[in-house]
C-alpha positions as CSV (number, residue, x, y, z in Angstrom):
1,M,2.1,19.0,-4.3
2,Y,-0.4,16.1,-4.9
3,D,-2.5,16.3,-8.0
4,R,-5.1,13.6,-7.9
5,D,-6.2,14.1,-11.6
6,R,-2.5,13.8,-12.7
7,L,-2.1,10.5,-10.8
8,I,-5.3,9.1,-12.5
9,E,-3.8,10.2,-15.8
10,L,-0.5,8.5,-15.1
11,F,-2.3,5.3,-14.1
12,T,-4.4,5.4,-17.3
13,E,-1.3,6.1,-19.5
14,R,1.2,3.8,-17.8
15,A,-0.4,1.2,-15.5
16,L,-4.0,0.2,-16.5
17,K,-4.2,-2.8,-18.8
18,F,-7.2,-4.7,-20.1
19,G,-7.3,-8.4,-20.9
20,E,-7.3,-11.5,-18.8
21,F,-5.0,-11.4,-15.7
22,K,-4.5,-13.7,-12.8
23,L,-4.2,-11.7,-9.5
24,V,-2.2,-12.5,-6.4
25,S,-5.5,-13.4,-4.7
26,G,-5.9,-16.2,-7.3
27,K,-8.8,-14.4,-9.0
28,T,-9.0,-13.8,-12.7
29,A,-9.6,-10.2,-13.7
30,S,-10.4,-8.3,-16.9
31,Y,-8.1,-5.5,-16.0
32,Y,-4.8,-5.1,-14.2
33,L,-3.3,-2.1,-12.4
34,D,0.5,-2.4,-12.5
35,G,1.4,-0.1,-9.6
36,K,5.1,-0.5,-10.2
37,Q,4.7,1.4,-13.5
38,I,3.8,4.4,-11.2
39,T,6.0,3.8,-8.2
40,L,9.1,3.2,-10.3
41,H,8.5,6.4,-12.3
42,S,9.8,9.7,-10.9
43,E,6.6,11.8,-11.4
44,G,4.4,8.9,-10.4
45,L,6.3,8.2,-7.1
46,R,6.3,11.9,-6.3
47,Q,2.5,12.1,-6.7
48,V,2.0,8.9,-4.6
49,S,4.3,10.1,-1.9
50,E,2.8,13.6,-1.6
51,G,-0.7,12.1,-1.8
52,L,-0.1,9.5,0.9
53,L,1.4,12.1,3.3
54,D,-1.7,14.3,2.7
55,L,-4.0,11.2,3.3
56,L,-2.2,10.5,6.6
57,A,-2.2,14.1,7.8
58,D,-4.6,13.4,10.7
59,V,-3.0,10.0,11.7
60,E,-0.5,9.7,14.5
61,Y,2.2,7.3,13.4
62,D,6.0,6.8,13.7
63,A,6.8,4.6,10.7
64,I,5.4,3.5,7.4
65,G,6.2,0.1,5.8
66,G,4.8,-2.8,3.9
67,M,5.6,-6.0,2.1
68,S,8.8,-6.0,0.1
69,I,9.1,-5.6,-3.0
70,G,5.9,-3.8,-3.9
71,A,6.0,-1.4,-1.0
72,D,9.7,-0.6,-1.2
73,P,9.6,2.4,-3.6
74,I,6.5,3.8,-1.9
75,I,8.2,3.7,1.5
76,G,11.4,5.3,0.1
77,G,9.5,8.0,-1.7
78,T,7.2,8.8,1.2
79,I,9.9,9.1,3.9
80,T,11.9,11.3,1.5
81,V,9.0,13.7,1.0
82,A,8.2,13.5,4.7
83,A,11.8,14.8,5.4
84,E,11.3,17.6,2.8
85,R,8.2,18.6,4.8
86,G,10.1,18.5,8.1
87,Q,8.3,15.3,9.3
88,D,10.3,12.6,11.2
89,V,9.0,9.3,9.7
90,Q,10.9,6.1,9.6
91,G,10.5,3.3,7.0
92,F,10.5,-0.4,7.4
93,L,10.3,-3.4,5.0
94,V,8.5,-6.7,5.7
95,R,10.2,-9.7,4.2
96,K,8.1,-12.6,2.8
97,E,10.6,-14.9,4.2
98,A,13.2,-14.4,7.0
99,K,16.8,-14.0,5.8
100,G,18.6,-17.2,6.0
101,H,21.6,-15.5,7.6
102,G,22.6,-12.7,10.0
103,T,19.7,-11.8,12.3
104,N,17.2,-14.0,10.4
105,K,14.4,-11.4,10.8
106,F,11.3,-10.5,8.9
107,I,11.4,-6.7,9.6
108,E,14.1,-4.5,8.2
109,G,14.7,-0.9,9.1
110,P,15.0,1.3,12.1
111,V,11.4,0.8,13.5
112,Q,11.3,-0.5,17.1
113,P,8.7,-2.5,19.0
114,G,6.0,-0.2,20.4
115,A,6.0,2.1,17.3
116,R,2.7,3.2,15.8
117,V,2.9,2.1,12.1
118,V,1.1,2.5,8.8
119,I,1.0,-0.4,6.3
120,V,1.2,0.6,2.7
121,D,0.4,-1.2,-0.5
122,D,0.2,-0.2,-4.2
123,V,-3.0,-2.0,-5.2
124,V,-5.4,-3.7,-2.7
125,T,-7.7,-6.4,-3.9
126,T,-8.5,-8.7,-1.0
127,G,-5.7,-7.3,1.2
128,G,-3.9,-10.6,1.7
129,S,-0.4,-9.2,1.2
130,S,-1.0,-6.2,3.5
131,L,-2.6,-8.5,6.2
132,L,0.6,-10.6,6.1
133,A,2.6,-7.5,6.6
134,V,0.2,-6.5,9.5
135,D,0.8,-9.9,11.1
136,R,4.6,-9.7,10.8
137,I,4.9,-6.2,12.2
138,E,2.5,-6.9,15.1
139,E,4.5,-10.0,15.9
140,F,7.5,-7.7,16.0
141,G,5.7,-5.6,18.6
142,C,4.3,-2.6,16.7
143,K,0.8,-1.2,16.6
144,V,-0.8,-0.8,13.2
145,V,-2.9,2.3,13.2
146,Q,-3.7,2.6,9.5
147,V,-3.6,0.8,6.2
148,V,-3.2,2.8,3.0
149,A,-3.1,2.0,-0.7
150,I,-2.6,3.8,-3.9
151,V,-5.6,2.1,-5.5
152,D,-8.4,0.1,-3.9
153,R,-9.9,-2.4,-6.4
154,M,-13.0,-2.5,-4.1
155,E,-13.0,-6.3,-4.0
156,G,-13.1,-7.1,-0.3
157,G,-9.9,-5.6,1.0
158,A,-11.6,-2.9,3.1
159,A,-13.9,-5.5,4.6
160,N,-11.0,-7.9,5.4
161,F,-9.2,-5.1,7.2
162,A,-12.3,-4.0,9.0
163,K,-12.6,-7.6,10.5
164,R,-9.2,-6.8,12.1
165,D,-10.3,-3.3,13.2
166,L,-7.9,-1.8,10.7
167,P,-9.0,1.2,8.7
168,L,-8.2,1.4,5.0
169,R,-7.7,4.6,3.1
170,S,-6.7,4.9,-0.6
171,L,-5.7,7.6,-2.9
172,L,-7.9,6.2,-5.7
173,T,-10.4,3.4,-6.4
174,I,-11.2,1.6,-9.5
175,E,-14.2,3.9,-9.9
176,D,-11.7,6.7,-10.7
177,F,-11.0,4.7,-13.9
178,G,-14.6,4.2,-14.9
179,I,-14.6,0.6,-13.7
180,E,-17.5,-0.6,-11.6
181,P,-16.7,-2.7,-8.6
182,P,-18.1,-6.2,-8.5
183,P,-21.4,-6.9,-6.7
184,A,-20.9,-7.8,-3.0
185,E,-21.9,-11.4,-3.6
186,M,-19.0,-11.8,-6.1
187,L,-16.3,-10.8,-3.6
188,I,-13.7,-13.2,-2.3
189,A,-13.4,-13.4,1.5
């Protein structure tokens, strides 16, 4: 069962670091949330997987996936917990680059064109990685119905998804760690 307070505690103990960090978005930040310290930890992944399925309870979807490598453990954990709950959910992985051999594809897994899918990410800042995953899975022929994250840094990701009519939900935000989001005029588009 999902315990939000426990997930916050795990992040605080294992994944929240203060200092000077360069983010994927290119921005410099005074804190870093290392989501893999949670998703590659047994209790952390269990909390995330249970929480995401609860968060998606009212969403109709066939598959959940995201950009490999960050989303890989989240997808595996979530589809495993879905099976334990009696839900039929498929997983898929989006490659940054197509394989140079075999079928040479960007999308891996049993998902088929026409499926309704959820894109998942560990930490969303501007949403760039997730939007690339959205582009790839839409090119494949699927319909993205929801984007979910473990933590929303509240730095423009939701607005960038909204521009594409994609709703974002997250288990946590930076405010759950006592960190104030930057003022709107400081956000990167």
